[in-house]
C-alpha positions in Angstrom: 0.0 0.0 0.0 1.5 3.3 -1.1 1.1 6.7 0.6 -1.7 7.8 -1.8 -3.8 4.7 -1.0 -3.0 5.1 2.7 -3.5 8.9 3.2 -5.5 10.2 0.3 -7.6 7.4 -1.2 -10.2 7.3 1.7 -11.0 11.1 1.1 -10.9 10.8 -2.6 -13.3 7.8 -2.8 -15.9 8.6 -0.1 -17.9 11.8 0.1 -18.6 11.5 3.8 -14.9 11.4 4.5 -14.4 14.7 2.5 -17.2 16.4 4.4 -15.7 15.2 7.7 -12.3 16.5 6.7 -13.7 19.9 5.6 -15.5 20.3 8.9 -12.3 19.5 10.8 -10.4 22.1 8.7 -13.0 24.8 9.6 -13.1 23.8 13.3 -9.3 23.8 13.5 -8.9 27.2 11.9 -11.4 28.9 14.2 -11.7 26.8 17.4 -7.9 26.3 18.0 -7.2 30.0 18.1 -10.1 30.5 20.5 -8.6 27.8 22.6 -5.3 29.6 22.7 -6.9 32.7 24.2 -8.7 30.5 26.7 -5.4 29.1 27.8 -3.7 32.5 27.9 -6.6 33.9 30.0 -6.5 30.9 32.4 -10.1 29.9 31.3 -9.4 26.4 30.0 -12.1 24.8 32.2 -14.6 27.5 31.2 -14.5 26.2 27.7 -15.4 22.7 29.0 -18.2 24.2 31.1 -19.7 26.1 28.2 -19.4 22.9 26.1 -21.6 21.1 28.6 -24.0 24.1 28.8 -24.8 23.7 25.1 -26.5 20.3 25.8 -29.8 21.4 27.4 -30.4 24.0 24.7 -29.7 21.5 22.0 -31.9 19.0 23.7 -34.8 21.5 23.8 -34.2 22.2 20.1 -34.3 18.5 19.4 -37.6 18.1 21.4 -39.1 21.0 19.4 -37.8 20.3 15.9 -36.3 16.8 16.0 -32.8 16.4 14.5 -33.1 19.9 13.0 -29.8 21.7 12.6 -31.2 25.2 13.0 -33.4 24.3 16.0 -30.6 22.5 17.9 -28.0 25.2 17.0 -30.2 28.1 18.2 -31.1 26.2 21.3 -27.5 25.3 22.1 -26.3 28.9 21.5 -29.0 30.4 23.7 -28.2 27.9 26.5 -24.5 28.6 26.3 -24.9 32.3 26.4 -27.4 32.1 29.3 -25.0 30.1 31.4 -22.2 32.5 30.7 -24.4 35.5 31.7 -25.7 33.8 34.8 -22.3 32.7 36.0 -21.0 36.2 35.5 -24.0 37.8 37.4 -23.7 35.3 40.3 -19.9 36.0 40.6 -20.6 39.7 40.7 -23.2 39.6 43.5 -21.8 36.8 45.6 -18.4 35.8 47.0 -18.0 32.8 44.6 -15.4 33.0 41.9 -16.5 32.8 38.3 -14.9 29.4 37.7 -16.8 27.9 40.7 -20.1 29.2 39.3 -19.3 27.8 35.8 -18.6 24.4 37.4 -22.0 24.5 39.2 -23.9 25.6 36.2 -22.3 23.2 33.7 -22.9 20.2 36.0 -26.5 21.1 36.3 -26.8 21.8 32.6 -25.4 18.4 31.7 -27.8 16.7 34.0 -30.8 18.6 32.6 -29.8 17.9 29.0 -29.4 14.2 29.6 -32.7 14.0 31.3 -34.5 15.9 28.6 -33.1 13.8 25.8 -33.6 10.5 27.6 -37.2 11.3 28.4 -38.1 12.5 24.9 -35.8 10.5 22.6 -33.7 7.4 22.5 -30.3 6.3 23.6 -29.1 6.8 20.0 -30.3 10.4 20.0 -28.5 11.0 23.4 -25.3 9.5 22.1 -25.5 11.7 18.9 -25.8 14.8 21.0 -23.1 13.8 23.5 -20.5 12.5 21.0 -21.6 13.7 17.6 -21.2 11.9 14.3 -18.6 13.6 12.2 -19.0 11.1 9.4 -22.7 12.1 9.1 -21.9 15.8 8.5 -24.0 17.0 5.5 -23.9 20.2 3.5 -26.1 22.3 5.9 -23.9 21.3 8.9 -20.8 22.1 6.9 -22.2 25.5 5.9 -22.9 26.2 9.6 -19.3 25.3 10.6 -17.9 27.4 7.7 -20.0 30.4 8.6 -19.0 30.1 12.3 -15.3 29.8 11.3 -15.4 32.8 9.0 -17.1 35.0 11.7 -14.6 33.9 14.3 -11.5 34.5 12.3 -12.7 38.0 11.3 -13.8 38.8 14.9 -10.5 37.6 16.4 -8.6 39.8 13.9 -10.6 42.8 15.0 -10.3 42.3 18.7 -6.8 40.7 18.7 -5.0 43.6 20.3 -7.4 44.3 23.3 -7.8 40.5 23.8 -4.0 40.1 23.9 -3.6 43.0 26.3 -6.4 41.7 28.6 -4.7 38.3 28.7 -1.3 39.8 29.6 -2.2 42.8 31.7 -6.0 43.3 32.4 -5.3 46.0 35.0 -3.6 48.2 32.4 -6.5 47.7 30.0 -8.9 48.7 32.7 -6.8 51.7 33.7 -6.9 53.1 30.1 -10.6 52.4 29.8 -10.0 49.6 27.3 -13.6 48.2 27.6 -12.3 44.9 28.9 -15.8 43.8 29.8 -17.1 44.3 26.3 -14.2 42.3 24.7 -14.7 39.6 27.3 -18.4 39.2 26.3 -17.5 39.2 22.6 -15.0 36.5 23.3 -17.5 34.4 25.2 -19.9 34.7 22.2 -17.1 33.3 20.0 -16.5 30.4 22.3 -20.1 29.4 22.5 -20.5 29.8 18.7 -17.6 27.5 18.0 -18.9 25.0 20.5 -22.3 25.0 18.8 -20.7 24.5 15.4 -18.5 21.7 16.8 -21.2 19.8 18.6 -22.8 18.8 15.3 -19.6 17.0 14.4 -18.0 16.0 17.7 -20.9 16.2 20.2 -21.2 18.4 23.2 -18.6 16.4 25.2 -16.0 16.1 22.4 -16.2 19.5 20.6 -14.2 21.3 23.4 -11.4 18.8 22.9 -10.4 20.0 19.4 -10.5 23.6 20.8 -8.4 23.1 24.0 -6.0 20.2 23.5 -4.2 21.6 20.4 -4.0 25.0 22.2 -2.5 23.5 25.3 -0.1 21.4 23.3 1.1 24.4 21.3 2.0 26.1 24.6 4.6 23.4 25.1 6.3 24.2 21.7 6.0 28.0 21.4 6.2 31.1 23.5 5.1 34.1 21.3 1.5 34.5 20.4 1.8 34.3 16.6 3.5 30.9 16.8 1.0 29.7 19.4 -1.9 30.5 17.1 -0.2 28.9 14.1 0.8 25.7 15.9 -2.6 25.3 17.6 -4.4 25.4 14.2 -1.7 23.1 12.7 -2.0 20.5 15.5 -5.8 20.6 15.3 -5.6 20.0 11.5 -3.1 17.1 11.8 -5.0 15.4 14.6 -8.3 15.9 12.8 -7.0 14.3 9.6 -5.1 11.6 11.5 -8.0 10.8 13.7 -10.3 10.4 10.7 -7.9 8.1 8.9 -7.3 6.1 12.1 -11.0 5.6 12.7 -11.4 4.6 9.0 -8.9 1.8 9.2 -9.4 0.7 12.8 -13.2 1.1 12.6 -13.8 3.1 15.8 -15.9 6.3 16.3 -14.3 9.2 14.5 -14.9 11.9 17.1 -13.2 10.1 20.0 -10.4 9.0 17.6 -9.7 12.7 16.8 -9.6 13.6 20.4 -7.4 10.6 21.2 -4.9 11.9 18.6 -5.0 15.3 20.2 -4.3 13.6 23.6 -1.5 11.5 22.2 0.2 14.6 20.7 -0.2 16.4 24.1 1.5 13.5 25.9 4.4 13.5 23.4 4.8 17.2 23.8 5.0 16.9 27.6 8.2 15.0 27.0 9.7 16.7 23.9 8.1 20.1 23.8 10.7 22.9 23.2 9.2 25.4 25.6 7.9 23.2 28.4 8.8 19.6 27.8 10.6 17.5 30.3 13.6 16.9 28.0 14.1 20.6 27.3 13.8 21.4 31.0 16.4 18.8 31.8 18.8 20.1 29.1 18.4 23.7 30.3 19.0 22.6 33.9 22.1 20.6 33.0 23.5 23.5 31.0 22.9 25.9 33.9 24.5 23.5 36.3 27.6 23.1 34.1 28.1 26.9 33.8 
């Protein structure tokens, strides 16, 4: 078997593989940069919380319209934004930190979503919402992902400087009246939008994986922001394509296969990463000790 048959033939021969690859490309180009900003702002678990918060809204959309893409997408987006607003309000008027409130709301949201789907659907429907079905992505779902990616890339280009400043020195941005609260809300909208786009392919439990794991991995290889954004998208693309091929040959679910590839690359980077890996740290320590 040559390289063409191994790496290209599955995408050339089967339309569902091409659609899946296209959705991975769009999610990697938009979701991974959003994940980088989540990591830089120490909000990694917030992304996971918002991913779970999408579920009850998608479940309500499913109850109302069945497996309707617009209904589930609108429901998921509304639920995610509602949880983000509620967590922020509770944090403002109580002594609890925002991350604690996100944890409380997302656990409740997950339970509500599972109950809604299990009472009004089947186990297959529940599995579809939780884990997605990237090989079943059709043209409307692909258009949704492409639209979300386009909006995200343009929005990040517009708010890049204030977002970077808030990630590095939020007190300075506040001192110069940089409208940090506004940019924070715009950023949360982008996070929820990408999670809604991703859950059609990877499910509410898996979509955050393609957003966060490549971003976390990139942090182990690069230090400056430009390289972080580039490597995060590149790692997401490689893991997405590799996971699809792996699932095709091994016959396992494609969504979990993609996240497994992301996890494997993260584990490799822990050891060999140039900016945080164990080997690089040992070499720097040895060099410092010699001199």
